[in-house]
C-alpha positions in Angstrom: -3.2 33.2 8.0 0.4 34.3 7.2 2.7 31.7 6.2 0.7 28.7 7.5 -2.8 28.0 7.1 -3.5 26.5 10.3 -6.0 25.7 13.3 -5.5 24.3 16.6 -7.5 21.7 18.3 -6.8 21.0 22.0 -3.4 22.3 21.6 -2.3 20.2 18.7 -1.4 22.7 15.6 -2.7 21.5 12.2 -2.3 23.0 9.0 -0.6 23.3 5.6 2.8 24.6 6.7 4.3 27.0 4.3 7.3 28.4 6.3 9.2 25.3 7.5 10.3 22.0 5.9 8.3 21.1 2.8 8.6 17.6 3.8 6.7 18.2 7.0 4.1 20.4 5.3 1.7 17.4 4.5 1.7 13.9 5.7 1.8 12.2 2.4 5.3 13.8 1.8 7.5 12.2 4.5 5.7 8.6 4.4 5.5 8.3 0.6 9.4 9.2 0.5 10.3 6.9 3.7 8.2 4.1 2.4 10.0 4.2 -1.0 13.2 4.5 0.4 12.6 1.7 3.1 11.3 -0.7 0.2 14.6 -0.3 -1.6 16.6 -0.7 1.6 14.5 -3.7 2.8 14.8 -5.7 -0.5 18.6 -4.8 -0.7 19.2 -6.1 2.9 17.3 -9.3 2.3 19.2 -10.0 -0.8 22.3 -9.5 1.0 21.1 -11.6 3.9 20.0 -14.5 1.7 23.4 -14.7 0.1 25.3 -14.6 3.4 26.8 -11.2 2.9 25.0 -9.7 5.9 23.3 -10.8 9.2 19.9 -9.2 9.8 17.3 -9.7 12.6 19.0 -13.1 13.9 15.9 -13.9 16.2 13.5 -13.7 13.4 15.5 -14.8 10.3 16.0 -12.9 7.2 12.9 -14.3 5.3 10.6 -13.4 8.5 12.2 -10.0 8.8 11.7 -9.3 5.1 8.1 -10.3 5.3 7.4 -8.1 8.2 9.2 -5.1 6.8 7.0 -5.2 3.6 3.8 -5.8 5.3 4.2 -3.8 8.4 6.8 -1.3 7.6 6.6 -0.3 3.9 3.0 -0.7 3.3 1.4 0.9 6.4 3.7 4.0 5.7 2.1 4.4 2.2 -1.4 3.8 3.6 -0.8 6.4 6.5 0.3 8.7 4.0 -2.6 8.2 1.8 -4.9 8.6 4.8 -3.2 11.7 5.7 -4.7 13.4 2.7 -8.2 11.6 2.7 -9.0 12.0 6.2 -8.8 15.8 6.0 -11.0 15.8 3.0 -13.7 13.6 4.9 -13.7 15.6 8.0 -13.0 19.1 6.7 -10.4 19.6 9.3 -6.6 20.6 8.9 -4.2 17.9 8.5 -1.2 17.3 10.8 2.0 19.3 9.8 5.3 20.4 11.3 6.4 19.0 14.6 3.3 16.6 15.4 3.8 15.2 12.0 7.5 14.8 12.6 6.8 12.9 15.9 4.6 10.3 13.9 7.2 9.8 11.4 9.9 9.3 14.0 7.8 6.6 15.6 7.6 5.0 12.4 11.5 5.2 11.8 12.1 4.0 15.5 10.1 0.8 14.5 12.4 0.1 11.5 15.4 0.7 13.4 14.3 -1.7 16.2 13.6 -4.4 13.6 17.1 -4.0 12.4 18.3 -4.5 16.0 16.2 -7.1 17.3 17.8 -9.7 19.6 16.7 -12.2 22.3 17.0 -9.7 25.0 15.1 -7.0 23.2 12.3 -8.9 21.4 9.5 -7.5 23.4 11.0 -3.9 23.2 11.0 -4.4 19.7 7.4 -5.4 19.5 6.3 -2.4 21.5 8.4 0.1 19.4 7.2 -1.2 16.1 3.7 -1.9 17.2 3.0 1.5 18.7 2.9 3.3 15.2 -0.5 1.8 13.8 -2.5 2.3 17.0 -1.1 5.9 17.4 -2.2 6.9 13.9 -5.4 4.9 14.5 -6.1 7.2 17.6 -5.5 10.3 15.5 -8.1 9.0 12.9 -10.7 8.2 15.7 -10.2 11.5 17.1 -10.7 13.5 13.9 -13.8 11.6 12.6 -15.3 11.9 16.2 -14.6 15.9 16.4 -15.9 16.0 12.9 -18.9 13.9 13.4 -18.0 11.8 10.5 -18.6 8.3 12.2 -19.7 6.8 8.7 -16.0 7.7 7.5 -14.5 5.4 10.3 -14.0 2.3 8.0 -10.2 2.9 7.5 -9.8 2.7 11.3 -10.8 -0.8 11.3 -8.3 -1.6 8.9 -5.7 0.1 11.0 -7.0 -1.8 14.2 -6.8 -5.1 12.1 -3.3 -4.4 10.9 -2.0 -3.5 14.3 -3.6 -6.8 16.0 -2.0 -8.9 13.2 1.3 -7.2 13.4 1.5 -8.1 17.2 0.4 -11.6 16.4 3.2 -11.8 13.9 5.6 -10.5 16.4 4.6 -13.1 19.1 4.7 -16.0 16.8 8.2 -15.1 15.3 9.5 -14.6 18.8 8.9 -18.0 19.7 10.0 -19.6 16.5 6.7 -20.3 15.1 5.2 -20.3 11.5 4.2 -16.6 10.7 2.6 -17.7 7.4 -0.9 -17.2 8.7 -0.3 -13.7 10.2 1.4 -12.8 6.8 -1.5 -14.0 4.7 -3.9 -12.2 7.2 -2.0 -8.9 6.9 -1.9 -9.0 3.2 -5.5 -9.9 3.1 -6.3 -6.7 4.8 -4.6 -4.7 2.2 -6.1 -6.6 -0.7 -9.6 -6.1 0.8 -8.9 -2.3 1.1 -8.0 -2.0 -2.3 -11.0 -4.1 -3.5 -13.3 -1.7 -1.5 -11.6 1.4 -2.6 -11.0 0.6 -6.1 -14.8 0.8 -6.8 -14.6 4.5 -6.2 -11.2 5.4 -7.2 -10.6 3.6 -10.5 -13.9 4.7 -12.1 -13.5 8.3 -10.8 -10.0 8.7 -12.1 -10.9 6.9 -15.4 -13.9 9.1 -16.0 -11.8 12.2 -15.4 -9.4 11.1 -18.0 -12.1 10.1 -20.4 -13.7 13.4 -20.1 -10.4 15.4 -20.6 -9.9 13.2 -23.8 -13.5 14.0 -24.9 -14.8 10.2 -24.7 -17.9 8.9 -23.2 -17.8 8.1 -19.4 -18.0 4.6 -18.1 -21.2 3.0 -17.2 -22.4 3.8 -13.7 -21.2 1.7 -11.0 -23.2 -1.6 -9.9 -23.4 -1.8 -6.1 -24.5 -5.3 -6.4 -21.4 -6.4 -8.1 -19.3 -4.4 -5.8 -20.7 -5.9 -2.8 -20.5 -9.4 -4.3 -16.7 -8.8 -4.9 -16.0 -7.7 -1.7 -17.9 -10.5 0.1 -16.4 -13.2 -2.2 -12.7 -11.9 -1.7 -13.4 -11.7 2.0 -14.4 -15.5 2.2 -11.5 -16.6 -0.4 -9.1 -14.5 1.7 -10.3 -16.1 5.0 -10.0 -19.6 3.7 -6.5 -18.8 2.4 -5.4 -17.4 5.7 -6.2 -20.2 7.6 -4.5 -22.4 4.7 -7.7 -24.5 4.0 -6.6 -26.8 1.2 -8.9 -28.7 -1.2 -11.6 -28.0 -3.8 -13.9 -25.7 -1.7 -10.9 -23.3 -1.1 -10.1 -23.4 -4.8 -13.8 -22.8 -5.7 -14.1 -19.9 -3.4 -11.0 -18.4 -4.9 -12.1 -19.0 -8.4 -15.6 -17.3 -7.7 -13.7 -14.2 -6.2 -11.3 -14.0 -9.3 -14.2 -14.3 -11.7 -16.1 -11.5 -9.9 -13.1 -9.3 -10.0 -12.5 -9.8 -13.7 -16.2 -9.0 -14.2 -15.9 -5.8 -12.4 -12.5 -4.8 -14.1 -14.0 -5.4 -17.6 -16.6 -2.7 -16.8 -13.7 -0.3 -16.2 -11.5 -1.0 -19.3 -11.4 0.9 -22.5 -8.7 0.4 -25.1 -8.1 4.3 -25.2 -7.1 4.4 -21.6 -3.8 2.6 -22.6 -2.8 6.2 -23.7 -2.7 7.1 -19.9 0.2 5.5 -18.1 -1.3 6.2 -14.8 -4.9 4.9 -15.6 -3.6 1.9 -17.3 -1.1 1.3 -14.4 -4.1 1.1 -11.9 -6.2 -0.9 -13.9 -3.3 -3.5 -14.7 -2.3 -3.6 -11.1 -6.1 -4.2 -10.1 -5.8 -7.2 -12.5 -3.3 -8.7 -10.2 -5.9 -9.4 -7.5 -7.8 -11.9 -9.7 -4.4 -13.3 -10.7 -3.4 -13.8 -7.1 -6.8 -15.3 -6.4 -6.3 -17.7 -9.1 -3.0 -18.4 -7.5 -4.8 -19.2 -4.3 -6.8 -21.6 -6.2 -3.9 -23.2 -7.6 -2.2 -23.6 -4.3 -5.4 -25.0 -2.7 -5.3 -27.8 -5.4 -1.4 -28.3 -4.8 -0.5 -26.9 -8.2 1.6 -24.1 -7.0 3.6 -23.4 -4.0 2.4 -21.5 -1.0 4.3 -18.2 -1.8 3.3 -17.8 -5.5 -0.1 -16.1 -4.6 1.2 -14.0 -1.8 3.8 -12.4 -4.4 1.3 -11.9 -7.0 -0.9 -10.0 -4.5 1.6 -8.4 -2.6 4.1 -7.0 -5.3 1.7 -6.9 -8.4 -1.6 -5.9 -6.7 -0.8 -4.0 -3.6 2.7 -2.4 -4.1 1.6 -1.8 -7.8 -1.7 0.1 -7.0 0.2 2.0 -4.1 2.7 3.4 -6.7 0.1 4.1 -9.1 -2.0 6.1 -6.4 1.0 7.8 -5.1 2.2 9.0 -8.4 -1.3 10.8 -9.0 -1.4 11.8 -5.4 1.9 13.6 -5.4 1.1 15.3 -8.6 -2.5 16.4 -7.3 -1.2 17.8 -4.1 1.9 19.7 -5.4 -0.1 21.3 -8.2 1.7 19.5 -11.1 0.1 18.2 -14.2 0.0 14.3 -14.8 2.6 14.2 -17.6 4.9 11.9 -16.1 8.6 11.3 -17.4 9.7 8.2 -19.1 11.6 7.1 -16.2 8.7 7.6 -13.9 6.3 5.7 -16.4 8.6 2.6 -16.0 8.2 2.4 -12.2 4.8 0.2 -12.5 6.0 -2.0 -15.5 9.4 -2.7 -13.7 7.4 -3.7 -10.6 5.0 -6.1 -12.5 8.3 -7.6 -13.8 9.5 -8.0 -10.4 6.2 -9.6 -9.3 6.5 -12.0 -12.4 10.0 -12.9 -11.6 9.3 -13.7 -7.9 6.3 -15.9 -8.8 8.4 -17.8 -11.4 11.0 -18.4 -8.8 8.4 -20.6 -6.9 7.4 -22.4 -10.1 10.9 -23.0 -11.8 13.0 -24.0 -8.7 16.0 -24.6 -10.7 16.4 -20.9 -11.4 15.4 -19.9 -7.8 18.5 -17.9 -6.9 18.8 -16.3 -10.3 15.0 -15.4 -10.4 15.0 -14.1 -6.8 18.0 -11.6 -7.4 16.3 -10.5 -10.7 13.0 -9.9 -9.1 14.7 -8.1 -6.5 16.8 -5.9 -9.0 13.4 -5.2 -10.9 11.8 -4.0 -7.5 14.7 -1.7 -6.7 14.8 -0.4 -10.3 11.0 0.4 -10.0 11.3 2.3 -6.7 14.3 4.2 -8.0 12.3 5.4 -11.1 9.3 6.2 -8.9 11.6 8.5 -7.1 13.4 10.0 -10.0 11.0 13.0 -10.1 8.8 12.6 -6.9 11.5 13.0 -4.5 12.1 16.6 -5.4 8.5 17.2 -5.3 8.1 15.6 -1.9 11.0 17.3 -0.3 11.0 20.9 -2.0 8.1 21.6 -4.1 5.1 23.4 -2.2 1.9 23.6 -4.0 1.6 26.6 -6.0 -1.8 28.2 -5.5 -3.8 28.7 -8.9 -1.6 26.3 -10.8 -4.1 23.5 -10.7 -7.8 23.1 -9.5 -7.9 22.1 -5.7 -7.9 18.3 -4.7 -11.4 16.7 -4.8 -13.4 17.8 -1.8 -14.2 14.1 -1.0 -12.9 10.8 -2.2 -14.2 8.1 0.1 -13.9 4.6 0.8 -17.6 3.7 1.1 
């Protein structure tokens, strides 16, 4: 097909672009890069705003803006980048690239700019500009699975739709000066449930691949009963947490869910995996889900403040897992091996230090300011380390045919 492996469906060109910008040759490239840069910018802006050095999002307030931009700015970009690689694997159709991909990226960027410029007279416009990104991508996913007759692979569409609805609710409450806590917890719960569902396939698959290369026995086969129980228990606990139901019942639900996660995680762990920075990072970050659920139990019993569990889950579990998966995905889809530099290996440990520091700030209020600043610096350092090697791969390095085996035909979310 010349310089571009491409097909056309109803006038929309798709394919692995070879002759234009490498950054727009595959959907994960611009979204992984943009999400990482925005994660650094968001925390930097928030620290400056918290110290009175900068004014941002005066209608929403810096803390609400900070929560929104991580939950509905940074995290959706990573999710879309990931789905840009997996949806074509499921459907067997070419991914978006070139100008159509660029338009989707510009839609996401427009949302970030609108959130920085939000004011009383433009709040509704901001909502529409920021909100349209997720429904637009959801439409793309619906169209792909429908044309390919892969209705069984429509589960991510439910996540995208849920996030879009929650984002709209977040905006409406923020505009009226209400408490956005429930909407933030609901949005975070969607990511936690998504990781809970996908981890049952991804972590054992990646771990078994590495164990096979190391000449070690594979993990025991997965247990569907355990996996379903973990997902249901997490859904119930997250629902109780979202609606801020305090008391022993919520604590018990969260403890049951945490215990089920620990049981499942123990089935995946082997001491030898500590030799693989990528596999170890994924399993440790997954461990922050039960830690966050323990935090929910402590919150329900008035032992911890309401933000402790949120930061254990958002920074340690969700963002940590995203960085670990992005590291592997970038290497896989650019045809590079999984030998990471020391700087890149530090990205997840630094992020986990950020999660620990941010949680400690709620536990040790006397050092709140110092711990917040330290946590923010660890966060920024983690993303800088992540980009140290990956930025060049994302922007310039095309996949070299024959250098590495093709990506797996199918990694699903079922």
